[in-house]
MARVEX-722425 format. One record per residue: residue in one letter; x, y, z of N, C-alpha, C in turn. Coordinates in steps of 0.05 Angstrom, whole numbers, plus 5000, padded with zeros to 4 digits. Example, Ala and Ser with C-alpha at 12.3 -4.5 7.8 and 13.67 -1.06 7.14 Angstrom:
2
A526448865156524649105156526449345156 S525749555142527349795143525850015157 
//
This chain:
481
X642414128778644614198761646113948753 X646713918727648313698717651213788717 X652913638731655713698733657013668706 X658613868698660213858674663013958681 X664913788678667713858683669313808658 X671713928658673413898635676313868642 X677813728625680713718626681613848601 X683214058603683914218580687014248577 X688414038570691314058568692214208543 X694514328545695814458522697714258509 X697514208483699214008470702014118465 X703314218485706014328483708014148497 X707113918506708913728520707413468524 X708913268533707613008539705813038564 X703912858566702012858588703612818614 X703513018632705013028657703512868678 X704912758697703612608718701612788734 X702413048737700513238749698013268733 X698313278707696013298689694313048691 X695712818693694212568696692512568721 X693612668743692012678768689712878765 X690113108752688013298748685713168732 X686513028710684512898694683012688710 X684412538726683212328743681212448762 X681912658776680012778795677612888781 X677913008758675613098742673812858735 X675112648726673712408717672112288741 X673412258764672112138787669812308796 X670212568796668012748805665612728786 X666212728760664012708741662512448743 X664012228745662711968747661111938773 X662212038795660812018820658312188822 X658212398806655912588807654012538783 X654612328767653012278744653212508723 X655512628722655912858705657412788679 X658512988666659812968640662713048642 X664512878632667412938632668113008604 X669213248600669813358574672813388570 X673713328546676513368539676713568517 X678113788522678613988501681514048499 X682314178478685214238474685614538474 X687214628494688014908495690514948478 X690014958452692214948433692615208417 X692315438431692615698417695615758412 X697415618427700215668424701215498400 X700815598376701315448352704315378349 X706015548358708915508355709815268370 X708615208393709514988411707714748410 X705414768399703514548398704314358375 X704314098380705013908360703013678360 X702813538337701113298335702113078353 X704813058356705912858373704912888402 X704913128412704013178439700913138441 X699413218420696513168421696012868423 X697312708407696912418407697712298433 X699912398445700812288470698812338492 X697612568493695612638514693212448511 X692212418487689912238483690611948490 X692911858480693811588486694211538516 X695311738529695811718558693311698574 X691311858567688711848581687411578576 X687411488552686211228546687610998559 X690311018560691910808574691110798604 X690611028616689811038644686910948647 X685410928625682610848627680711078632 X681611328627680011568631678611648606 X676611508598675111568574673311808579 X673211988560671612238563668912208549 X666912358558664212338547663912518523 X665312728523664912938503667613078498 X668013168473670413318467671913208443 X674513238444676213158421675712868414 X675212818389674712548378672112428387 X671112498411668612388420666212548409 X666712808402664612978392662913088414 X660713208406658913328426657413568414 X656013718430654313938419655914178408 X658514198416660014428407661214358379 X661514568363662614528336665514428337 X667014528356669814448359670614458388 X672414278395673514278422676514338422 X677414468400680114568398680114868397 X681614998414681615288415682615408389 X684415268376685515378351683315398329 X681115268333678915278313676615458323 X677115608345675015778356675916068358 X677916148342679016418345676916628340 X675216588320673216798315671416848339 X670716638353669016668377670416838398 X673016798402674416958422674617248414 X675117288388675317568378672617708381 X670417568376667817688379667217768408 X668017588426667617648455669217888463 X671717898454673418128460672218388450 X671118388425669918618414667418708430 X665918508439663518568455664318698482 X666518598494667318708519668418998516 X669719048493670519328488668119508484 X666119408469663719568464662219628489 X662319448509660819488534662419638555 X664919708548666619848567668019678587 X667719408585669119238604671919168595 X672719248571675419218561676119448544 X678719488537679519718521681919638504 X682219798482684619768465686919888480 X689119748480691519838494693819888475 X695120118479697420188463699920228480 X699820148505702020178523704420028512 X706720158512709220038502710619878523 X712319698516713919548536715519738554 X716619948543718120138559716420278580 X713920348572712120478591711320278614 X710820038606710019838626712419778645 X714819768634717119718651717619958670 X717220198660717420438677715420438699 X712920358692710820348712711420148734 X712519918727713119708747715419798765 X717419928753719620028770718820238789 X717120428781716120638798714420518821 X712720328813711020198834712720058854 X714719918845716519778864717919978882 X718920198871720320398887718520528908 X715920558901714020698918712520498936 X713120238933711720038950708819988941 X708220058916705520008906705319748891 X702919658885702519418869703419478841 X704819288828705719328801703619258780 X701119208789699019138771698219378754 X698419348728697919568710694919648711 X694519918711691720018715690720188692 X692120168669691120298645691820598643 X693620698659694120978660695321098634 X696520938617697821038593695921038569 X693520958572691720918549690221178542 X689621208516687921428507685021388513 X683321588509680521558514679321368493 X677021248498675921048480675621138451 X674721388447674321488420676921498404 X679021598417681621608404682721328398 X682321148418683220878414681820748391 X679220788389677720668367678720778340 X679321028339680221158314682921048306 X684721008325687320908319687220618309 X685420458321685020178312683920178284 X681920358279680720368253682720448232 X684720608240686720688221688820478216 X688620258230690420028225692720008245 X692720168266694820148286694419908303 X696419738307696119498323695619568353 X693919408365693419458394692619188406 X693219158432692218928447689519008459 X688118818469685618868484686118788513 X685618968531685918918559683218928573 X682918758593680518758609680718978630 X678619138634678719358653677819248680 X679719198698679119098724677919328741 X675519288753674319498769675919558794 X676519808799678019878824676620128836 X676420138863677119928882675219698880 X675919468891674219238891675818988898 X674418768900675718518906674018288894 X675318068889673917828880674317608900 X672117498909672317288930670717038920 X671716808926670316568919670916338938 X669216148939669515908956670815688940 X673315638946674715418932674215168947 X673314958933672514708946674814588962 X677214618952679614508966680814708986 X680914958979682515158994680815339012 X678215319010676515489027676115759014 X675515969030675016239020677716359010 X677616458986679916588974679116858964 X680617068971679917338964682317478951 X681817618929683817778915682918068914 X684618248925684118528923684918618894 X683118768881683618838853686119018850 X687119128872689619278870691819098860 X691618838866693718648859693218508832 X691018588819690318458793690618668771 X692318628752692818828732690618808710 X690419028695688719018671690018838651 X689218588651690618378637689718368607 X691618288591691218258562689418018557 X687318058541685517838533685817768503 X686717968488687117928459689718058451 X691517908438694018018430693618188405 X695718338398695518518375695218368349 X695918118348695617958324692917818322 X691217868342688517768342688117498355 X690217388367690017138381689317178411 X687817008423687017048451689116958470 X689117068493690816968515689416728528 X690816588545689616368560687216458575 X687316688588685116778605682516798589 X682616928565680216958549679216688538 X681016538525680216298512679116098532 X680416058554679515868574676815948586 X676516198592674016288604671616268584 X672116358559669916338539669116048536 X671115868534670415588531668815478555 X669715558579668215458603665315558603 X664915808594662215918593660615778571 X661815758547660415638524659815338529 X661615198542661214908546659614848570 X658715058585657115008609658514868631 X661114928635662714808656661714898683 X661014708700660014768727662214778748 X664214608744666414588764669114588749 X670914768757673514778746675514658766 X676514428760678314288778681014288764 X682914438775685514478762687714518782 X690114568773692414588791692614858805 X693914848828694215088844695815308830 X697415238810698915438796697115638781 X694615568778692715748764690915888783 X691515868809689716008829689616308824 X691916428818692016718815690516808790 X690016628771688516688747685516698752 X684616578774681816548779680216808781 X681217008795679717258795679317378767 X681317348750681117448723678917288708 X678817028712676816868699674016928709 X673816968735671117038746670217308736 X672017508735671217768724670417748695 X671817598679671017558651668317418649 X667917218665665417068665663017258671 X663417418691661217598699660817818678 X663017908665662718108644661217988620 X661317728616659817588595657017528604 X656317618629653617578640653017288643 X655017128651654616848655655116778685 X654216548692654516458720657316338725 X658616428745661316328751661216028758 X663415888752663615608759664515588788 X664415348799665515278825668415188820 X670315298836673115238831674215058853 X676114888844677614708863680414698852 X682314808868685114818859686714618874 X687914428859689414208870692314298877 X693314188898696114248906698014148885 X700414278884702414188865703713928875 X704813778856706313538863709213608870 X710213488891712913538900714613288898 X717213318896719013088898719513018927 X720812798932721412718960723012928975 X724413108961726013318974724313558981 X721713548975720013778982720013998961 X721413958939721414158918719514078895 X718614278879716714218858717713998840 X715913808834716713578818717813658792 X720113558785721413618760723013378751 X724413398728725813168717728213088735 X729013268753731213178771730312968790 X727712938794726612728811726012468796 X726412468770725812238754723812318732 X722512118721720612178700718212338709 X717312518693714912678699712612628679 X713112478658711112428637709912158641 X707212138638705811878639707111678620 X707811778596709011618575711411458585 X713111578601715511458610714911218629 X712911248646712111028664710910798648 X709410868628708310658611710510498598 X712510638587714710508574716510348593 X716610428618718310288638717010038649 X714509988641713309738650711409758673 X710309998677708310028698705509958687 X703809848704701109788696699410038699 X697510078680695710318683694110328709 X693310088718691710068743693410168767 X696010098767697710188789698210478788 X698810588764699310878762696811028769 X694510948760692011078767691511078797 X691910848809691510818838693411008853 X695911018844697811198858697111488855 X696411568830695611848826693211928843 X691411748847689011808863689711878891 X691811758902692611798930694312038934 X694912188913696612428915694912668922 X693912668947692212888956689512798965 X688912538962686212448970686512168982 X684812109002684811849014682111719013 X681911469005679311339004678211259031 X679811299052679011229079679510939086 X679010869111679410599121682210499117 X684110689115687010609111687410439086 X685610469066685910319042688110449024 X689710279013691810378994691210278966 X690510028963689909918937686909938932 X686210078912683310128906682810138876 X680909998867680209998839678610248832 X678510308806677210558798674310568806 X672910348806670010348814669810428843 X671610338860671610418888672310708891 X674110808874674711098875672311258870 X670811188849668411338841666411348864 X666111118877664111108899664911288922 X667511318927668411448951669411738947 X670011808922671412058917669612298924 X670812488938669412738946671412958944 X670813158927672713378923673313528949 X671413538966671713698991673713559010 X674413309005676313169022679113169010 X679513298987682113318975683813508992 X686213428998688013599015689213828999 X689414059013690714289001693714289005 X694714099020697614079025699013949001 X701514028996702913908973703113608976 X702913468953703113178953705813088943 X707012888955709612788949709512558929 X710712598906710812388885713412228890 X713111978899715311808906715411568887 X717311558869717311328850717811068863 X719111058887719510808901716810698910 X715110868920712410768928710810688904 X711010828882709610748858710610478848 X713210438849714310178840713309958858 X713310008884712209798902709409728896 X707709938891704909888885704609738858 X706309798839706209668813706909368817 X708809308834709509028840707108878852 X705709008869703308878881701208818860 X700709008842698808968821699708748802 X702308738796703308528778702908248791 X703508228817703207968830700307878832 X698408068831695608008833694307948806 X695907978784694807928758694407618754 X692307538739692107258731694607198714 X695606948716698006878702697706918672 X695306848662694906878633695107178624 X694107358641694307638635697207738636 X698707628655701507698657703007618632 X702507388622703907298597703207478574 X700607548572699807728550701207998553 X701508088578702708348582705708358576 X707108138581710008138578710908028551 X709207888537710007758511711007968491 X709608198487710708388468713508488475 X714008528500716708618509718808408504 X718108158508719907938503720607918473 X718507948457719007928428720608168418 X720108398429721708628422724608588430 X725008478453727808428463729208228445 X727808028435728907828418729207918389 X727508108382727508198354725908018336 X724207858347722507678331720107588347 X718207458334715807358348716407088360 X715007018381715106758393713206568378 X714106318374712306128362710506008385 X708705828377706805728397708205568419 X710205418412711705268433713105448452 X714205668441715705858458713706008476 X711406068466709406198483708606018506 X708405758500707805568521710005558542 X712505578533714805578551714705828569 X714006058556713806308571711606278592 X709406158585707206128604708005948627 X709705748621710605558642712405698663 X714105878653716006008672714806268683 X712706378671711706638679710906668708 X709506468720708706508748711106538767 X713406418760715706438777717106708774 X716906828750718007098746716107308758 X713507258755711507448763711707518792 X712307318809712207358838714507538848 X716507588831718707758839719107998822 X717108058805717308278786715908528796 X717308758793716109018800715409178775 X716909128753716409268728716309068706 X714509098687714208908665716808898649 X718309118648720709128632723008958644 X722608868669724708698681724608418670 X722308338658721908068650723507978625 X723408128603724808038579727707958583 X729408118595732208028598732507778616 X730507738634730707508652729907238638 X728207258618727207008605728306968577 X729807158567730707138539732506898535 X733906798556735606568553734106318544 X731506318549729906088541729506068511 X729806298497729106308469731306398450 X733706438461735906528444738606448456 X740706448440743306408451744006628471 X745606548490746206738512748906868508 X749207108520751707238524752107268554 X754507208563755007208592755307498602 X753807558623754107818636756907818649 X758408018642761308028650761508038681 X759908198694760008218723759307948736 X757207818725756307558736758507358733 X759707348709761907158704764207198723 X765107438724767507498741766907438771 X764507488780763707458808763307158815 X762307008796761406728802763306518790 X763806538765765106318750768106298755 X769306488767772206478772772806368800 X770706318816771106228843771905928844 X773205848865774005568869771505398870 X771605178856769404988857767305028835 X767305268822765305328802765405138778 X767805078769768104898746767204618753 X767804528777767004268786763904248787 X762604458796759704458797758504438769 X759604588750758504588723759004318710 X761304208714761903938702760103728715 X759803738741758103538754755203558745 X754203808742751403838734751003728706 X752903778688752603668661752503368661 X754103238678754202948680751602838692 X750702958714748302848727745802898710 X745603128698743203188682743003018657 X745302938646745402758623744102488629 X744202408654743202148662740302148671 X739002378671736202398680734402258660 X732802068669731101918651728602068643 X727102158663724602298657725002598664 X724902768644725603048648723303198661 X723703308685721703458699723103638719 X721703828730722803998751723903838774 X722203648783723003488806725403318800 X725603208776727903038769730403208767 X730203448756732503628755733503698783 X731603758801732503828828733803598842 X732703358839733803118852736603068842 X737003098816739703048804741703248814 X741003498814742903708822743503698852 X741603628868742203608897743903368902 X743603158887745302928890748202998881 X748403158860751003258851752403408873 X751003588887752203748908753103568931 X751503368937752203188959754803028952 X754902948927757302808918759802978920 X759503238913761803418913762203548940 X760403488959760503608986760603908984 X758704018969758704298963756004418971 X756004668981753504798990751904878966 X749304908970747504998948748305278938 X749005448956749805728949752205718931 X754205548938756705538922756405388896 X754605188896754405018873752305098852 X750205238861748105298842748505558827 X749905748839750306008825751905968799 X753905808797755305768772753405648751 X751605468759749705348741747805558730 X747005738747745205958738746506128716 X749006198720750406358701750806208675 X751505948677752005778654749405748637 X747205718651744705668637743505928626 X743506148641742106398633743906618624 X746506598631748306818625748607028646 X746906998667746907208688746307068715 X747107208736746507108763743707178772 X742307328755739507398760737807268739 X736107088748734406938729732106808744 X730206688731728106538745729306318761 X727806188779728905968795730305758778 X732505658789734405488773733105228762 X731805078780730804818771728704858749 X726905048753724805098733726005198707 X728105358709729405458685730605238668 X732005058682733304828668731104648656 X729004598671726904428661725604548636 X725104808637723904948614725704948590 X728304978595730304988573730604718558 X730204508573730504238561733204118566 X733303848566735803708572738103768552 X737503748527739603778507740904048508 X739304268509740404538509741804598536 X740604498558741804548584744604418586 X744804168578747404038579749404168560 X748404258537750204398518751204658529 X749604808543750505058554752405018577 X751904818593753804748614756604678602 X756504538580759004458567760504698556 X759004888544760305128532761505298554 X760105318577761205478599763705338610 X763605078612766004938623768404978605 X768004978579770305028561771605298566 X770005498572771105758578772405778605 X771705598623772705608650775305448653 X775805268634778105098638780205138615 
//
């Protein structure tokens, strides 16, 4: 058997981190088994589906490096991988199920269904609708032929049960008393999720359905539909939901939930992918940092935990910092240059790119997010504005003006401009003023960069150059005196 798995997001929102993990696990399983990873779009909800969300899902998957073998934009043996373009197929299947007696036209009104649920609740019965308000098939067919609107419901066999072996959760059994005769086709002719998803899985030859735990209760419905189509059921694996550090379902109150947001905040795709992989699975040997090739070699669906996984942005940020520090310096410059240029509102020239490359290793070793870099290095390429908090905290203290004045004097006399020469001059200045490094260097940092947070002082001054460094010290001194 050739493994065929799918990721089938609905373009009604940005790619969620939970969706990213689901896509990753499908990808890893397919790659490890020599199978096929398919991307399709469950876009029957026309009112909420947008091109913006479609594009975001594709961009997010590609940013993570999860290229698919078949499906949207990649093509394949199917005519379309968008549910919105397969409506006729779903309608045909629904008609076939009605003709075979496995489904029926339903005319039950909302009031009748509400009454049924209330009575069931009062009597302690299951509120699963069992078709009791429906006419016989001949009358139903006549009413539909006459133009009366009707939904199509699947006739769940009762008594009975549906049982399956979930790769993650073990044996799962649903008594049909708890499964209602569910709608598969709405009165306007559009399919429900249950019908469209199942027909696609059958038509696309999906062998394993790896998806979130929130869809576990839908599985007996999908199995019943699959068997009614006389097809072989897939193997199911339901992943636990992602939780916040407080143990509650991950939501915006815990921070960002969209892959897009982490990309924009300066996370590396390799770090995000690594972190998502560990949300319910362990590569073993106490490994935390693992490249995608290593994941493919070690990934096993049967070792995925059924317990909820905690999404902790602090841990993700730590991991991102590790990945940033391990980047080649040249790659780091390439990664941060667009952000620096956006921050400045212009492109860097060749000399400025060289300056960025010179200072980059010193910034890289203390960076957790790529977005931290532009405000830290912008002082090298543009006039500065003093951070108010930094100025008030540093430049108003006793001795600050003396340090700035002394630095301007000593740096003006440096013959050969280098990091070592800058350090020698400034340490001599401190010795002359009998001032500690902590007290004397912080005012220089604010005067040079505008902030008390910047790359190392000596390297910053050396990169900025003698003329501009002395000029900035002079401007700061004018404001201090």
